[in-house]
VMD Tcl script that draws the C-alpha trace (Angstrom):
set ca {
  {5.89 -18.77 40.72}
  {8.04 -17.22 43.41}
  {5.88 -16.74 46.86}
  {7.45 -13.87 48.96}
  {5.96 -14.10 52.55}
  {6.43 -10.58 54.52}
  {4.32 -8.76 57.02}
  {4.04 -6.12 54.54}
  {3.04 -7.43 51.20}
  {1.60 -4.19 49.84}
  {4.56 -2.21 50.63}
  {7.37 -4.91 49.39}
  {5.30 -5.31 46.10}
  {4.93 -1.62 45.55}
  {8.70 -1.13 46.11}
  {9.47 -3.84 43.80}
  {7.12 -2.99 40.96}
  {8.17 0.62 41.15}
  {11.87 -0.65 40.81}
  {10.92 -2.58 37.75}
  {9.00 0.43 36.14}
  {11.85 2.91 37.03}
  {14.64 0.37 35.46}
  {12.75 -0.25 32.15}
  {14.53 1.93 29.20}
  {11.15 2.12 27.14}
  {7.79 2.87 27.91}
  {5.66 1.09 30.43}
  {1.87 -0.15 30.65}
  {0.95 -1.26 34.04}
  {-2.40 -3.02 34.49}
  {-3.85 -2.79 37.95}
  {-6.30 -5.43 39.29}
  {-9.24 -4.41 41.19}
  {-9.46 -3.38 44.96}
  {-5.92 -5.25 45.68}
  {-4.19 -2.68 43.61}
  {-5.36 0.23 45.54}
  {-3.29 -0.84 48.72}
  {-0.22 -1.04 46.46}
  {-0.36 2.32 44.68}
  {0.57 4.57 47.83}
  {4.01 2.52 47.79}
  {4.73 3.19 43.93}
  {7.63 5.93 43.90}
  {7.73 6.39 40.12}
  {10.78 8.15 38.67}
  {10.95 8.22 34.90}
  {13.79 10.07 33.55}
  {13.30 9.91 29.93}
  {10.24 12.01 28.62}
  {9.64 10.11 25.35}
  {9.37 6.91 27.41}
  {5.57 7.00 28.72}
  {4.33 5.26 31.83}
  {0.78 4.41 31.62}
  {-1.70 2.94 34.00}
  {-5.10 1.19 33.57}
  {-7.39 -1.00 35.61}
  {-6.91 -4.85 34.50}
  {-10.74 -5.20 35.30}
  {-13.50 -3.03 35.80}
  {-17.12 -3.18 37.42}
  {-19.63 -1.98 34.95}
  {-20.83 1.10 36.84}
  {-20.37 4.76 37.05}
  {-20.67 4.64 41.06}
  {-17.68 6.32 42.59}
  {-17.85 3.62 45.29}
  {-18.01 0.75 42.73}
  {-16.19 1.46 39.45}
  {-12.38 0.85 40.08}
  {-11.02 3.92 38.02}
  {-13.23 6.20 40.21}
  {-12.17 4.37 43.46}
  {-8.47 5.00 42.44}
  {-9.23 8.52 41.56}
  {-10.74 9.15 44.75}
  {-8.34 7.73 46.95}
  {-5.17 9.07 45.12}
  {-6.40 12.20 43.49}
  {-2.77 13.59 43.01}
  {-0.57 10.58 42.63}
  {1.68 9.55 39.39}
  {-0.69 6.73 38.90}
  {-3.80 8.93 38.66}
  {-2.27 11.25 36.54}
  {-1.15 8.78 33.95}
  {-4.44 6.64 33.85}
  {-6.32 5.48 30.93}
  {-9.90 5.72 32.52}
  {-12.09 2.53 32.49}
  {-15.68 4.35 33.14}
  {-18.78 3.24 31.35}
  {-20.61 6.05 29.50}
  {-23.89 6.93 30.41}
  {-26.47 4.15 28.98}
  {-23.54 2.13 27.49}
  {-23.84 -1.69 27.88}
  {-21.09 -3.71 28.88}
  {-20.18 -5.34 25.66}
  {-19.92 -1.71 23.95}
  {-17.80 -0.58 26.94}
  {-15.27 -3.60 26.65}
  {-15.11 -2.93 22.83}
  {-14.45 0.96 23.31}
  {-11.69 -0.06 25.75}
  {-10.32 -2.85 23.58}
  {-9.95 0.22 20.86}
  {-8.70 2.79 22.97}
  {-6.04 0.51 24.79}
  {-4.92 -0.58 21.37}
  {-4.51 2.83 19.88}
  {-2.35 3.99 23.00}
  {-0.44 0.75 22.73}
  {0.52 0.93 19.19}
  {1.94 4.48 20.01}
  {4.47 3.44 22.43}
  {8.25 3.12 22.34}
  {9.59 -0.22 23.55}
  {6.51 -0.80 25.68}
  {6.67 -3.45 28.59}
  {3.66 -4.79 30.38}
  {3.63 -5.28 34.16}
  {0.35 -6.63 35.88}
  {-0.74 -6.37 39.52}
  {-3.05 -9.25 40.08}
  {-5.02 -9.92 43.09}
  {-6.84 -13.34 44.14}
  {-10.16 -14.05 45.73}
  {-11.01 -16.92 47.90}
  {-12.96 -18.80 45.09}
  {-9.59 -18.66 43.01}
  {-10.63 -15.69 40.64}
  {-8.13 -12.96 39.76}
  {-9.08 -9.85 38.15}
  {-12.38 -10.24 36.29}
  {-11.89 -13.73 35.37}
  {-13.92 -16.06 37.41}
  {-14.52 -19.92 37.58}
  {-16.91 -20.91 34.91}
  {-17.99 -24.27 33.31}
  {-15.30 -24.95 30.48}
  {-17.56 -24.02 27.75}
  {-18.79 -20.86 29.27}
  {-15.31 -19.97 30.33}
  {-14.09 -20.30 26.79}
  {-16.92 -18.35 25.35}
  {-16.56 -15.67 27.76}
  {-12.75 -15.19 27.55}
  {-11.97 -16.08 24.01}
  {-8.57 -16.58 23.07}
  {-8.58 -14.07 20.28}
  {-10.03 -11.05 22.56}
  {-7.99 -8.73 24.47}
  {-10.87 -7.41 26.86}
  {-13.88 -9.34 27.61}
  {-16.98 -8.34 29.23}
  {-19.04 -10.80 31.67}
  {-22.43 -10.98 33.42}
  {-22.24 -13.18 36.23}
  {-25.65 -12.98 38.61}
  {-24.06 -14.85 41.34}
  {-21.76 -11.70 42.12}
  {-22.95 -8.78 44.01}
  {-21.51 -6.58 41.34}
  {-22.47 -9.15 38.40}
  {-21.32 -6.77 35.52}
  {-17.52 -7.20 35.07}
  {-15.09 -6.57 32.26}
  {-11.37 -7.95 32.31}
  {-8.18 -8.31 30.15}
  {-8.45 -12.10 29.27}
  {-6.24 -14.83 30.52}
  {-5.03 -15.66 26.69}
  {-4.02 -11.98 26.48}
  {-2.39 -11.82 29.72}
  {-0.29 -14.89 29.40}
  {0.86 -13.81 25.93}
  {1.49 -10.04 26.53}
  {2.37 -9.42 30.11}
  {6.17 -9.48 30.91}
  {5.96 -9.80 34.71}
  {2.85 -10.57 36.99}
  {2.84 -9.02 40.49}
  {0.40 -11.10 42.60}
  {-1.05 -10.00 45.93}
  {-2.81 -11.96 48.24}
  {-3.05 -10.88 51.91}
  {-5.23 -11.65 55.12}
  {-6.54 -14.98 56.75}
  {-9.31 -15.35 54.08}
  {-6.60 -16.19 51.35}
  {-4.90 -18.87 53.17}
  {-6.95 -21.85 52.02}
  {-6.75 -20.99 48.44}
  {-3.13 -20.06 48.58}
  {-2.17 -23.53 50.01}
  {-4.56 -25.07 47.57}
  {-2.83 -22.95 44.79}
  {0.72 -23.92 45.85}
  {0.25 -27.79 46.44}
  {-2.42 -28.73 43.65}
  {-2.89 -27.82 40.17}
  {-6.44 -27.25 38.48}
  {-7.80 -26.26 34.83}
  {-7.71 -22.41 34.55}
  {-11.43 -22.55 34.26}
  {-11.99 -24.07 37.60}
  {-9.06 -21.68 39.27}
  {-8.03 -18.61 37.22}
  {-5.17 -17.79 39.45}
  {-3.56 -20.85 37.97}
  {-2.28 -18.05 35.83}
  {0.25 -17.42 38.40}
  {1.68 -20.85 38.02}
  {1.37 -20.80 34.11}
  {2.96 -17.57 33.53}
  {6.99 -17.46 33.11}
  {7.57 -14.75 35.49}
  {5.38 -14.14 38.88}
  {6.16 -12.98 42.07}
  {3.30 -13.57 44.61}
  {3.28 -11.33 47.64}
  {1.48 -12.61 50.71}
  {1.46 -12.19 54.63}
  {0.50 -15.94 54.98}
  {2.79 -18.50 56.28}
  {2.41 -21.47 53.74}
}
mol new
graphics top color blue
foreach p $ca { graphics top sphere $p radius 0.5 }
foreach p [lrange $ca 0 end-1] q [lrange $ca 1 end] { graphics top cylinder $p $q radius 0.2 }
display resetview
């Protein structure tokens, strides 16, 4: 894990991610994790030269809601209505009366179909981190519950966690991220992230206790922060 400390982490992450996307010769899938990704998108200047190589974006985690202020896809579309990202987006919006496990199953199918049609695809992911060490829709849980929720053979999983303000979540799973994502661009800005950043840097924990351990387990991670550690 490379830690990049800067007073403009969203800007530098966005520029580096755009460079990685623009340099890749094949297709690109970029997973955008929750609210953190929204700060980065304005700095993504995508210039793809080959029409046969697609660039596709999808939220790496989602809230089980159709409300514009809650659903991550709808927040993105509302904030950046004319952006390249918005115009090349796999939407993750629950259908009317669709229960969360069915929503997760549908996203699995849609994403798998798109992925199978891409030429030489590479996957990048933007991941934020909460003060509790969660990342995307992957939350600290007791080991048995964690393994049962984020099964190793599942790509995209649903979760109901009543301790959250928005309890219905869905997310790409840790095992899938670690096996399929080529490069993780992590983002943790603000004084509220200092304690968990210092802990992440200085001590290791099991992934079910601190899902952001993904940053240390994955082989290619750059973490952008404005906190001096």
